[in-house]
Structure formats: structure tokens, C-alpha cells
N, CA, C and O atoms as a Tripos MOL2 file, in Angstrom:
@<TRIPOS>MOLECULE
protein
  268   267    67     0     0
PROTEIN
NO_CHARGES

@<TRIPOS>ATOM
      1 N         -11.5200    2.6160   -9.3390 N.3       1 MET1
      2 CA        -10.9770    2.1900   -8.1130 C.3       1 MET1
      3 C          -9.5180    2.5680   -7.9710 C.2       1 MET1
      4 O          -8.8250    2.5780   -8.9880 O.2       1 MET1
      5 N          -8.9980    2.8760   -6.8150 N.am      2 ILE2
      6 CA         -7.7080    3.3260   -6.5040 C.3       2 ILE2
      7 C          -7.0050    2.3280   -5.7740 C.2       2 ILE2
      8 O          -7.5690    1.7140   -4.8680 O.2       2 ILE2
      9 N          -5.8030    2.1090   -6.0940 N.am      3 GLU3
     10 CA         -4.9010    1.1650   -5.1940 C.3       3 GLU3
     11 C          -3.7660    1.7410   -4.5780 C.2       3 GLU3
     12 O          -2.8640    2.2680   -5.2310 O.2       3 GLU3
     13 N          -3.7780    1.6540   -3.2600 N.am      4 LEU4
     14 CA         -2.4690    2.1200   -2.5740 C.3       4 LEU4
     15 C          -1.4250    0.8510   -2.5080 C.2       4 LEU4
     16 O          -1.5370   -0.1040   -1.7400 O.2       4 LEU4
     17 N          -0.5300    1.0220   -3.3450 N.am      5 LEU5
     18 CA          0.3840   -0.1200   -3.5390 C.3       5 LEU5
     19 C           1.6290    0.2950   -2.7330 C.2       5 LEU5
     20 O           2.1010    1.4220   -2.8840 O.2       5 LEU5
     21 N           2.2010   -0.6480   -1.8280 N.am      6 PHE6
     22 CA          3.2980   -0.3950   -0.9300 C.3       6 PHE6
     23 C           4.0440   -1.5430   -0.8610 C.2       6 PHE6
     24 O           3.5450   -2.6310   -1.1510 O.2       6 PHE6
     25 N           5.3170   -1.4100   -0.4700 N.am      7 VAL7
     26 CA          6.3800   -2.5400   -0.2830 C.3       7 VAL7
     27 C           6.6920   -2.5070    1.2470 C.2       7 VAL7
     28 O           7.1400   -1.5100    1.8130 O.2       7 VAL7
     29 N           6.4160   -3.6820    1.8540 N.am      8 ALA8
     30 CA          6.5360   -3.8840    3.3040 C.3       8 ALA8
     31 C           7.7430   -4.8910    3.4040 C.2       8 ALA8
     32 O           7.8780   -5.8640    2.6630 O.2       8 ALA8
     33 N           8.5640   -4.5450    4.3730 N.am      9 CYS9
     34 CA          9.7490   -5.5240    4.6230 C.3       9 CYS9
     35 C           9.7650   -5.7720    6.1880 C.2       9 CYS9
     36 O           9.3900   -4.9170    6.9900 O.2       9 CYS9
     37 N          10.2100   -6.9550    6.5230 N.am     10 LEU10
     38 CA         10.4570   -7.3870    7.7620 C.3      10 LEU10
     39 C          11.4090   -6.4460    8.5620 C.2      10 LEU10
     40 O          12.5330   -6.2070    8.1210 O.2      10 LEU10
     41 N          10.9890   -5.9350    9.6780 N.am     11 ALA11
     42 CA         11.9110   -5.2260   10.4240 C.3      11 ALA11
     43 C          13.2730   -5.7580   10.8980 C.2      11 ALA11
     44 O          14.2600   -5.0370   11.0450 O.2      11 ALA11
     45 N          13.2430   -7.0500   11.1190 N.am     12 THR12
     46 CA         14.4840   -7.7000   11.4250 C.3      12 THR12
     47 C          15.3140   -8.3450   10.1430 C.2      12 THR12
     48 O          16.4370   -8.8360   10.2540 O.2      12 THR12
     49 N          14.6260   -8.2640    9.0090 N.am     13 ALA13
     50 CA         15.3100   -8.7250    7.7890 C.3      13 ALA13
     51 C          14.8460   -7.8280    6.6730 C.2      13 ALA13
     52 O          13.9390   -8.1580    5.9100 O.2      13 ALA13
     53 N          15.5000   -6.6670    6.5970 N.am     14 PRO14
     54 CA         15.0370   -5.6890    5.5680 C.3      14 PRO14
     55 C          15.1170   -6.1890    4.0630 C.2      14 PRO14
     56 O          14.6590   -5.5040    3.1480 O.2      14 PRO14
     57 N          15.6900   -7.3460    3.8690 N.am     15 ASP15
     58 CA         15.8340   -7.7420    2.5440 C.3      15 ASP15
     59 C          14.6680   -8.5320    2.1530 C.2      15 ASP15
     60 O          14.4520   -8.7800    0.9670 O.2      15 ASP15
     61 N          13.8640   -8.9600    3.1470 N.am     16 GLN16
     62 CA         12.6090   -9.7160    2.9430 C.3      16 GLN16
     63 C          11.3600   -8.8270    2.7740 C.2      16 GLN16
     64 O          10.7170   -8.4230    3.7420 O.2      16 GLN16
     65 N          11.0830   -8.5720    1.6240 N.am     17 CYS17
     66 CA          9.9080   -7.6090    1.2520 C.3      17 CYS17
     67 C           8.8310   -8.2350    0.4020 C.2      17 CYS17
     68 O           9.0240   -9.1980   -0.3400 O.2      17 CYS17
     69 N           7.6410   -7.5890    0.5750 N.am     18 GLN18
     70 CA          6.5900   -8.0740   -0.3700 C.3      18 GLN18
     71 C           5.7820   -6.7770   -0.7340 C.2      18 GLN18
     72 O           5.6600   -5.8180    0.0280 O.2      18 GLN18
     73 N           5.2400   -6.8680   -2.0060 N.am     19 GLU19
     74 CA          4.3000   -5.9880   -2.4070 C.3      19 GLU19
     75 C           2.9480   -6.2330   -1.7940 C.2      19 GLU19
     76 O           2.4540   -7.3600   -1.7610 O.2      19 GLU19
     77 N           2.3360   -5.1300   -1.2920 N.am     20 ARG20
     78 CA          1.0580   -5.2410   -0.6470 C.3      20 ARG20
     79 C           0.1440   -4.0440   -1.1670 C.2      20 ARG20
     80 O           0.6370   -3.0100   -1.6180 O.2      20 ARG20
     81 N          -1.1410   -4.2530   -1.0750 N.am     21 SER21
     82 CA         -1.9420   -3.1490   -1.5030 C.3      21 SER21
     83 C          -3.3070   -3.0260   -0.8160 C.2      21 SER21
     84 O          -3.8440   -4.0210   -0.3290 O.2      21 SER21
     85 N          -3.8570   -1.8400   -0.7730 N.am     22 LEU22
     86 CA         -4.9950   -1.5180   -0.2370 C.3      22 LEU22
     87 C          -5.8740   -0.9380   -1.3310 C.2      22 LEU22
     88 O          -5.4220   -0.0380   -2.0390 O.2      22 LEU22
     89 N          -7.0830   -1.3950   -1.5070 N.am     23 ILE23
     90 CA         -7.9800   -0.9110   -2.5830 C.3      23 ILE23
     91 C          -9.0430   -0.0620   -2.0370 C.2      23 ILE23
     92 O          -9.6640   -0.3980   -1.0280 O.2      23 ILE23
     93 N          -9.2980    1.1490   -2.7420 N.am     24 PHE24
     94 CA        -10.3380    2.1230   -2.3340 C.3      24 PHE24
     95 C         -11.1530    2.2380   -3.4530 C.2      24 PHE24
     96 O         -10.6370    2.3220   -4.5670 O.2      24 PHE24
     97 N         -12.5890    2.2570   -3.2750 N.am     25 THR25
     98 CA        -13.5420    2.3860   -4.3170 C.3      25 THR25
     99 C         -14.0500    3.7950   -4.3030 C.2      25 THR25
    100 O         -14.6460    4.2070   -5.2980 O.2      25 THR25
    101 N         -13.8750    4.5440   -3.3010 N.am     26 ASP26
    102 CA        -14.6660    5.8310   -3.1150 C.3      26 ASP26
    103 C         -13.7420    7.0310   -3.0990 C.2      26 ASP26
    104 O         -14.1600    8.0880   -2.6270 O.2      26 ASP26
    105 N         -12.4900    6.9370   -3.5930 N.am     27 VAL27
    106 CA        -11.5510    8.0750   -3.4570 C.3      27 VAL27
    107 C         -10.9110    8.3980   -4.8220 C.2      27 VAL27
    108 O         -10.7340    7.5180   -5.6650 O.2      27 VAL27
    109 N         -10.5880    9.6150   -5.0040 N.am     28 SER28
    110 CA         -9.7980    9.9890   -6.1700 C.3      28 SER28
    111 C          -8.2510    9.7530   -5.9750 C.2      28 SER28
    112 O          -7.7570    9.6120   -4.8570 O.2      28 SER28
    113 N          -7.5340    9.7210   -7.1250 N.am     29 PRO29
    114 CA         -6.0310    9.6780   -6.9200 C.3      29 PRO29
    115 C          -5.4660   10.6820   -5.9000 C.2      29 PRO29
    116 O          -4.6690   10.3690   -5.0160 O.2      29 PRO29
    117 N          -5.9560   11.9200   -6.1070 N.am     30 MET30
    118 CA         -5.4430   12.9190   -5.0150 C.3      30 MET30
    119 C          -5.8550   12.6340   -3.6600 C.2      30 MET30
    120 O          -5.0940   12.9330   -2.7400 O.2      30 MET30
    121 N          -6.9830   12.0840   -3.4270 N.am     31 GLN31
    122 CA         -7.3410   11.7100   -2.1060 C.3      31 GLN31
    123 C          -6.5120   10.5470   -1.5500 C.2      31 GLN31
    124 O          -6.1590   10.4900   -0.3720 O.2      31 GLN31
    125 N          -6.2550    9.7140   -2.3880 N.am     32 CYS32
    126 CA         -5.3090    8.5610   -2.0570 C.3      32 CYS32
    127 C          -3.9800    9.1250   -1.5330 C.2      32 CYS32
    128 O          -3.5230    8.7870   -0.4410 O.2      32 CYS32
    129 N          -3.3480   10.0430   -2.3980 N.am     33 LEU33
    130 CA         -2.1540   10.6340   -2.0250 C.3      33 LEU33
    131 C          -2.1500   11.2550   -0.7160 C.2      33 LEU33
    132 O          -1.2600   11.0460    0.1070 O.2      33 LEU33
    133 N          -3.1620   12.0320   -0.5170 N.am     34 MET34
    134 CA         -3.2860   12.8840    0.7010 C.3      34 MET34
    135 C          -3.6200   11.9940    1.9840 C.2      34 MET34
    136 O          -3.2180   12.2830    3.1110 O.2      34 MET34
    137 N          -4.4190   10.8520    1.6770 N.am     35 GLY35
    138 CA         -4.7550    9.9260    2.8710 C.3      35 GLY35
    139 C          -3.9230    8.7870    3.0000 C.2      35 GLY35
    140 O          -4.2490    7.9810    3.8710 O.2      35 GLY35
    141 N          -2.8550    8.5340    2.2750 N.am     36 ALA36
    142 CA         -2.0820    7.3460    2.2050 C.3      36 ALA36
    143 C          -1.3190    7.2630    3.5700 C.2      36 ALA36
    144 O          -1.3960    6.1990    4.1840 O.2      36 ALA36
    145 N          -0.5960    8.2870    4.0940 N.am     37 GLN37
    146 CA          0.1920    8.1830    5.2930 C.3      37 GLN37
    147 C          -0.6930    7.6850    6.5070 C.2      37 GLN37
    148 O          -0.2580    6.7470    7.1750 O.2      37 GLN37
    149 N          -1.8120    8.2110    6.8070 N.am     38 PRO38
    150 CA         -2.6440    7.5860    7.8280 C.3      38 PRO38
    151 C          -3.0110    6.2840    7.6310 C.2      38 PRO38
    152 O          -2.9750    5.5080    8.5850 O.2      38 PRO38
    153 N          -3.3800    5.8980    6.4830 N.am     39 GLU39
    154 CA         -3.7590    4.5160    6.2080 C.3      39 GLU39
    155 C          -2.5740    3.5850    6.3820 C.2      39 GLU39
    156 O          -2.7580    2.4690    6.8670 O.2      39 GLU39
    157 N          -1.3660    3.9900    6.0070 N.am     40 LEU40
    158 CA         -0.2230    3.0750    6.1340 C.3      40 LEU40
    159 C           0.1430    3.0820    7.6210 C.2      40 LEU40
    160 O           0.6780    2.0660    8.0630 O.2      40 LEU40
    161 N          -0.1040    4.1930    8.5030 N.am     41 ALA41
    162 CA          0.2320    4.1440    9.7600 C.3      41 ALA41
    163 C          -0.7310    3.1350   10.4910 C.2      41 ALA41
    164 O          -0.2710    2.3900   11.3560 O.2      41 ALA41
    165 N          -1.9860    3.1070   10.1700 N.am     42 LYS42
    166 CA         -2.8200    1.9920   10.6210 C.3      42 LYS42
    167 C          -2.3070    0.6630   10.3210 C.2      42 LYS42
    168 O          -2.2690   -0.2250   11.1730 O.2      42 LYS42
    169 N          -1.8860    0.5070    9.0410 N.am     43 TRP43
    170 CA         -1.4730   -0.8740    8.7190 C.3      43 TRP43
    171 C          -0.2940   -1.1980    9.4240 C.2      43 TRP43
    172 O          -0.1690   -2.3700    9.7790 O.2      43 TRP43
    173 N           0.7160   -0.2730    9.7340 N.am     44 THR44
    174 CA          1.8580   -0.7270   10.3850 C.3      44 THR44
    175 C           1.6380   -0.8890   11.8560 C.2      44 THR44
    176 O           2.3620   -1.6430   12.5070 O.2      44 THR44
    177 N           0.5830   -0.1540   12.4490 N.am     45 ALA45
    178 CA          0.2880   -0.5340   13.7740 C.3      45 ALA45
    179 C          -0.2690   -1.8840   13.9730 C.2      45 ALA45
    180 O          -0.1650   -2.4420   15.0650 O.2      45 ALA45
    181 N          -0.8790   -2.4560   12.9280 N.am     46 SER46
    182 CA         -1.3320   -3.7540   13.0810 C.3      46 SER46
    183 C          -0.4560   -4.9480   12.4880 C.2      46 SER46
    184 O          -0.7900   -6.1320   12.4550 O.2      46 SER46
    185 N           0.7480   -4.3830   12.0210 N.am     47 HIS47
    186 CA          1.7530   -5.3290   11.6020 C.3      47 HIS47
    187 C           3.1020   -4.7880   12.1250 C.2      47 HIS47
    188 O           3.9460   -4.3540   11.3420 O.2      47 HIS47
    189 N           3.2870   -4.8190   13.4320 N.am     48 PRO48
    190 CA          4.4980   -4.2050   14.1450 C.3      48 PRO48
    191 C           5.9420   -4.8170   13.7020 C.2      48 PRO48
    192 O           6.9910   -4.2320   13.9740 O.2      48 PRO48
    193 N           5.9010   -5.9160   13.0710 N.am     49 ASN49
    194 CA          7.1530   -6.4430   12.6920 C.3      49 ASN49
    195 C           7.5130   -6.1090   11.1440 C.2      49 ASN49
    196 O           8.4530   -6.6550   10.5660 O.2      49 ASN49
    197 N           6.7000   -5.1970   10.5670 N.am     50 GLN50
    198 CA          6.8820   -4.7640    9.2280 C.3      50 GLN50
    199 C           7.2240   -3.3380    9.1490 C.2      50 GLN50
    200 O           6.7410   -2.5260    9.9380 O.2      50 GLN50
    201 N           8.0920   -2.9920    8.1630 N.am     51 GLU51
    202 CA          8.3160   -1.5660    7.7400 C.3      51 GLU51
    203 C           8.0180   -1.2290    6.4090 C.2      51 GLU51
    204 O           8.3150   -1.9950    5.4930 O.2      51 GLU51
    205 N           7.4590   -0.1540    6.2180 N.am     52 ILE52
    206 CA          7.0850    0.2930    4.6930 C.3      52 ILE52
    207 C           8.2690    0.9660    4.1800 C.2      52 ILE52
    208 O           8.8200    1.9050    4.7550 O.2      52 ILE52
    209 N           8.6610    0.4210    3.0140 N.am     53 LYS53
    210 CA          9.8160    1.0240    2.3830 C.3      53 LYS53
    211 C           9.3490    2.0730    1.3200 C.2      53 LYS53
    212 O           9.9450    3.1480    1.2470 O.2      53 LYS53
    213 N           8.4010    1.8130    0.5770 N.am     54 SER54
    214 CA          7.8490    2.7090   -0.5020 C.3      54 SER54
    215 C           6.3830    2.5100   -0.6390 C.2      54 SER54
    216 O           5.8030    1.5250   -0.1820 O.2      54 SER54
    217 N           5.7500    3.5630   -1.3410 N.am     55 TRP55
    218 CA          4.2720    3.4800   -1.5690 C.3      55 TRP55
    219 C           3.9890    4.3380   -2.7850 C.2      55 TRP55
    220 O           4.7510    5.2380   -3.1360 O.2      55 TRP55
    221 N           2.8410    4.0210   -3.4280 N.am     56 ARG56
    222 CA          2.2750    4.8710   -4.4760 C.3      56 ARG56
    223 C           0.8020    4.5710   -4.5690 C.2      56 ARG56
    224 O           0.3190    3.5740   -4.0310 O.2      56 ARG56
    225 N           0.1020    5.4290   -5.2440 N.am     57 CYS57
    226 CA         -1.2730    5.3870   -5.3520 C.3      57 CYS57
    227 C          -1.4470    5.1050   -7.1610 C.2      57 CYS57
    228 O          -0.7860    5.7240   -7.9950 O.2      57 CYS57
    229 N          -2.2110    4.3190   -7.4040 N.am     58 GLN58
    230 CA         -2.5390    4.0560   -8.8310 C.3      58 GLN58
    231 C          -3.9270    3.5610   -9.0920 C.2      58 GLN58
    232 O          -4.5730    2.9810   -8.2190 O.2      58 GLN58
    233 N          -4.4060    3.8050  -10.3620 N.am     59 THR59
    234 CA         -5.6880    3.4760  -10.7470 C.3      59 THR59
    235 C          -5.6760    1.9210  -10.9960 C.2      59 THR59
    236 O          -4.7910    1.4440  -11.7060 O.2      59 THR59
    237 N          -6.5340    1.2100  -10.4890 N.am     60 VAL60
    238 CA         -6.6300   -0.2150  -10.6760 C.3      60 VAL60
    239 C          -7.0330   -0.5580  -12.0870 C.2      60 VAL60
    240 O          -8.0330   -0.0740  -12.6170 O.2      60 VAL60
    241 N          -6.1640   -1.4680  -12.7160 N.am     61 SER61
    242 CA         -6.4630   -1.8980  -13.9460 C.3      61 SER61
    243 C          -6.9190   -3.3600  -14.0650 C.2      61 SER61
    244 O          -6.0640   -4.2430  -13.9870 O.2      61 SER61
    245 N          -8.2550   -3.6830  -14.2560 N.am     62 PHE62
    246 CA         -8.6840   -5.0800  -14.0320 C.3      62 PHE62
    247 C          -7.9420   -6.0000  -15.0690 C.2      62 PHE62
    248 O          -7.6590   -7.1630  -14.7830 O.2      62 PHE62
    249 N          -7.6290   -5.4220  -16.3140 N.am     63 ALA63
    250 CA         -6.8610   -6.3480  -17.2730 C.3      63 ALA63
    251 C          -5.5720   -6.8040  -16.7790 C.2      63 ALA63
    252 O          -5.2130   -7.9580  -17.0130 O.2      63 ALA63
    253 N          -4.7370   -5.8790  -16.0180 N.am     64 GLU64
    254 CA         -3.5500   -6.4290  -15.4870 C.3      64 GLU64
    255 C          -3.7290   -7.2060  -14.2230 C.2      64 GLU64
    256 O          -2.8130   -7.9700  -13.9180 O.2      64 GLU64
    257 N          -4.7700   -7.1240  -13.4470 N.am     65 ARG65
    258 CA         -4.9230   -7.8520  -12.1970 C.3      65 ARG65
    259 C          -5.4230   -9.3980  -12.6220 C.2      65 ARG65
    260 O          -5.0550  -10.3960  -12.0020 O.2      65 ARG65
    261 N          -6.2260   -9.4270  -13.6570 N.am     66 ASP66
    262 CA         -6.7260  -10.8450  -14.0900 C.3      66 ASP66
    263 C          -5.6200  -11.6220  -14.7780 C.2      66 ASP66
    264 O          -5.7300  -12.8410  -14.9110 O.2      66 ASP66
    265 N          -4.5390  -10.9520  -15.2270 N.am     67 ALA67
    266 CA         -3.4620  -11.6500  -16.1200 C.3      67 ALA67
    267 C          -2.5480  -12.6000  -15.2700 C.2      67 ALA67
    268 O          -1.6430  -13.2340  -15.8120 O.2      67 ALA67
@<TRIPOS>BOND
     1     1     2 1
     2     2     3 1
     3     3     4 2
     4     3     5 am
     5     5     6 1
     6     6     7 1
     7     7     8 2
     8     7     9 am
     9     9    10 1
    10    10    11 1
    11    11    12 2
    12    11    13 am
    13    13    14 1
    14    14    15 1
    15    15    16 2
    16    15    17 am
    17    17    18 1
    18    18    19 1
    19    19    20 2
    20    19    21 am
    21    21    22 1
    22    22    23 1
    23    23    24 2
    24    23    25 am
    25    25    26 1
    26    26    27 1
    27    27    28 2
    28    27    29 am
    29    29    30 1
    30    30    31 1
    31    31    32 2
    32    31    33 am
    33    33    34 1
    34    34    35 1
    35    35    36 2
    36    35    37 am
    37    37    38 1
    38    38    39 1
    39    39    40 2
    40    39    41 am
    41    41    42 1
    42    42    43 1
    43    43    44 2
    44    43    45 am
    45    45    46 1
    46    46    47 1
    47    47    48 2
    48    47    49 am
    49    49    50 1
    50    50    51 1
    51    51    52 2
    52    51    53 am
    53    53    54 1
    54    54    55 1
    55    55    56 2
    56    55    57 am
    57    57    58 1
    58    58    59 1
    59    59    60 2
    60    59    61 am
    61    61    62 1
    62    62    63 1
    63    63    64 2
    64    63    65 am
    65    65    66 1
    66    66    67 1
    67    67    68 2
    68    67    69 am
    69    69    70 1
    70    70    71 1
    71    71    72 2
    72    71    73 am
    73    73    74 1
    74    74    75 1
    75    75    76 2
    76    75    77 am
    77    77    78 1
    78    78    79 1
    79    79    80 2
    80    79    81 am
    81    81    82 1
    82    82    83 1
    83    83    84 2
    84    83    85 am
    85    85    86 1
    86    86    87 1
    87    87    88 2
    88    87    89 am
    89    89    90 1
    90    90    91 1
    91    91    92 2
    92    91    93 am
    93    93    94 1
    94    94    95 1
    95    95    96 2
    96    95    97 am
    97    97    98 1
    98    98    99 1
    99    99   100 2
   100    99   101 am
   101   101   102 1
   102   102   103 1
   103   103   104 2
   104   103   105 am
   105   105   106 1
   106   106   107 1
   107   107   108 2
   108   107   109 am
   109   109   110 1
   110   110   111 1
   111   111   112 2
   112   111   113 am
   113   113   114 1
   114   114   115 1
   115   115   116 2
   116   115   117 am
   117   117   118 1
   118   118   119 1
   119   119   120 2
   120   119   121 am
   121   121   122 1
   122   122   123 1
   123   123   124 2
   124   123   125 am
   125   125   126 1
   126   126   127 1
   127   127   128 2
   128   127   129 am
   129   129   130 1
   130   130   131 1
   131   131   132 2
   132   131   133 am
   133   133   134 1
   134   134   135 1
   135   135   136 2
   136   135   137 am
   137   137   138 1
   138   138   139 1
   139   139   140 2
   140   139   141 am
   141   141   142 1
   142   142   143 1
   143   143   144 2
   144   143   145 am
   145   145   146 1
   146   146   147 1
   147   147   148 2
   148   147   149 am
   149   149   150 1
   150   150   151 1
   151   151   152 2
   152   151   153 am
   153   153   154 1
   154   154   155 1
   155   155   156 2
   156   155   157 am
   157   157   158 1
   158   158   159 1
   159   159   160 2
   160   159   161 am
   161   161   162 1
   162   162   163 1
   163   163   164 2
   164   163   165 am
   165   165   166 1
   166   166   167 1
   167   167   168 2
   168   167   169 am
   169   169   170 1
   170   170   171 1
   171   171   172 2
   172   171   173 am
   173   173   174 1
   174   174   175 1
   175   175   176 2
   176   175   177 am
   177   177   178 1
   178   178   179 1
   179   179   180 2
   180   179   181 am
   181   181   182 1
   182   182   183 1
   183   183   184 2
   184   183   185 am
   185   185   186 1
   186   186   187 1
   187   187   188 2
   188   187   189 am
   189   189   190 1
   190   190   191 1
   191   191   192 2
   192   191   193 am
   193   193   194 1
   194   194   195 1
   195   195   196 2
   196   195   197 am
   197   197   198 1
   198   198   199 1
   199   199   200 2
   200   199   201 am
   201   201   202 1
   202   202   203 1
   203   203   204 2
   204   203   205 am
   205   205   206 1
   206   206   207 1
   207   207   208 2
   208   207   209 am
   209   209   210 1
   210   210   211 1
   211   211   212 2
   212   211   213 am
   213   213   214 1
   214   214   215 1
   215   215   216 2
   216   215   217 am
   217   217   218 1
   218   218   219 1
   219   219   220 2
   220   219   221 am
   221   221   222 1
   222   222   223 1
   223   223   224 2
   224   223   225 am
   225   225   226 1
   226   226   227 1
   227   227   228 2
   228   227   229 am
   229   229   230 1
   230   230   231 1
   231   231   232 2
   232   231   233 am
   233   233   234 1
   234   234   235 1
   235   235   236 2
   236   235   237 am
   237   237   238 1
   238   238   239 1
   239   239   240 2
   240   239   241 am
   241   241   242 1
   242   242   243 1
   243   243   244 2
   244   243   245 am
   245   245   246 1
   246   246   247 1
   247   247   248 2
   248   247   249 am
   249   249   250 1
   250   250   251 1
   251   251   252 2
   252   251   253 am
   253   253   254 1
   254   254   255 1
   255   255   256 2
   256   255   257 am
   257   257   258 1
   258   258   259 1
   259   259   260 2
   260   259   261 am
   261   261   262 1
   262   262   263 1
   263   263   264 2
   264   263   265 am
   265   265   266 1
   266   266   267 1
   267   267   268 2
@<TRIPOS>SUBSTRUCTURE
     1 MET1         2 RESIDUE 1 A MET
     2 ILE2         6 RESIDUE 1 A ILE
     3 GLU3        10 RESIDUE 1 A GLU
     4 LEU4        14 RESIDUE 1 A LEU
     5 LEU5        18 RESIDUE 1 A LEU
     6 PHE6        22 RESIDUE 1 A PHE
     7 VAL7        26 RESIDUE 1 A VAL
     8 ALA8        30 RESIDUE 1 A ALA
     9 CYS9        34 RESIDUE 1 A CYS
    10 LEU10       38 RESIDUE 1 A LEU
    11 ALA11       42 RESIDUE 1 A ALA
    12 THR12       46 RESIDUE 1 A THR
    13 ALA13       50 RESIDUE 1 A ALA
    14 PRO14       54 RESIDUE 1 A PRO
    15 ASP15       58 RESIDUE 1 A ASP
    16 GLN16       62 RESIDUE 1 A GLN
    17 CYS17       66 RESIDUE 1 A CYS
    18 GLN18       70 RESIDUE 1 A GLN
    19 GLU19       74 RESIDUE 1 A GLU
    20 ARG20       78 RESIDUE 1 A ARG
    21 SER21       82 RESIDUE 1 A SER
    22 LEU22       86 RESIDUE 1 A LEU
    23 ILE23       90 RESIDUE 1 A ILE
    24 PHE24       94 RESIDUE 1 A PHE
    25 THR25       98 RESIDUE 1 A THR
    26 ASP26      102 RESIDUE 1 A ASP
    27 VAL27      106 RESIDUE 1 A VAL
    28 SER28      110 RESIDUE 1 A SER
    29 PRO29      114 RESIDUE 1 A PRO
    30 MET30      118 RESIDUE 1 A MET
    31 GLN31      122 RESIDUE 1 A GLN
    32 CYS32      126 RESIDUE 1 A CYS
    33 LEU33      130 RESIDUE 1 A LEU
    34 MET34      134 RESIDUE 1 A MET
    35 GLY35      138 RESIDUE 1 A GLY
    36 ALA36      142 RESIDUE 1 A ALA
    37 GLN37      146 RESIDUE 1 A GLN
    38 PRO38      150 RESIDUE 1 A PRO
    39 GLU39      154 RESIDUE 1 A GLU
    40 LEU40      158 RESIDUE 1 A LEU
    41 ALA41      162 RESIDUE 1 A ALA
    42 LYS42      166 RESIDUE 1 A LYS
    43 TRP43      170 RESIDUE 1 A TRP
    44 THR44      174 RESIDUE 1 A THR
    45 ALA45      178 RESIDUE 1 A ALA
    46 SER46      182 RESIDUE 1 A SER
    47 HIS47      186 RESIDUE 1 A HIS
    48 PRO48      190 RESIDUE 1 A PRO
    49 ASN49      194 RESIDUE 1 A ASN
    50 GLN50      198 RESIDUE 1 A GLN
    51 GLU51      202 RESIDUE 1 A GLU
    52 ILE52      206 RESIDUE 1 A ILE
    53 LYS53      210 RESIDUE 1 A LYS
    54 SER54      214 RESIDUE 1 A SER
    55 TRP55      218 RESIDUE 1 A TRP
    56 ARG56      222 RESIDUE 1 A ARG
    57 CYS57      226 RESIDUE 1 A CYS
    58 GLN58      230 RESIDUE 1 A GLN
    59 THR59      234 RESIDUE 1 A THR
    60 VAL60      238 RESIDUE 1 A VAL
    61 SER61      242 RESIDUE 1 A SER
    62 PHE62      246 RESIDUE 1 A PHE
    63 ALA63      250 RESIDUE 1 A ALA
    64 GLU64      254 RESIDUE 1 A GLU
    65 ARG65      258 RESIDUE 1 A ARG
    66 ASP66      262 RESIDUE 1 A ASP
    67 ALA67      266 RESIDUE 1 A ALA
């Protein structure tokens, strides 16, 4: 599994940010990198008061997620 991890901040308060993620089960890390911007654009369209500050793709580690 690949995780698209991103930081979203309130447009009106750019110092109020949260880490968010989208999980993909059927893509490679390269496909995640190539498809991230359209996915983030969709997310931003449904969250108009949020701005994305940074993002990255990474392999999901279940050991870290369960801790």
C-alpha cells in the first residue's frame, strides 16, 4: 500500500495545519508521485477552506501505524 501524505492548513489561518493522508492499494510509488497532484486537486475542491502546503508518497508501514 502507498500513502499520499500531505499537510493541509486553513486558508484563513495558515499556522493551523494538520497532516492528512490518502491510502492507495493498487498503485506503485511512481504512480503515486505522478498522480498526486490530480488527487490533491480533487481533495482541495472538496475542502475549499484548506490549502495544501506539502506532500509526499510513502510505503505504508503497518508497524508504525499501529504504534
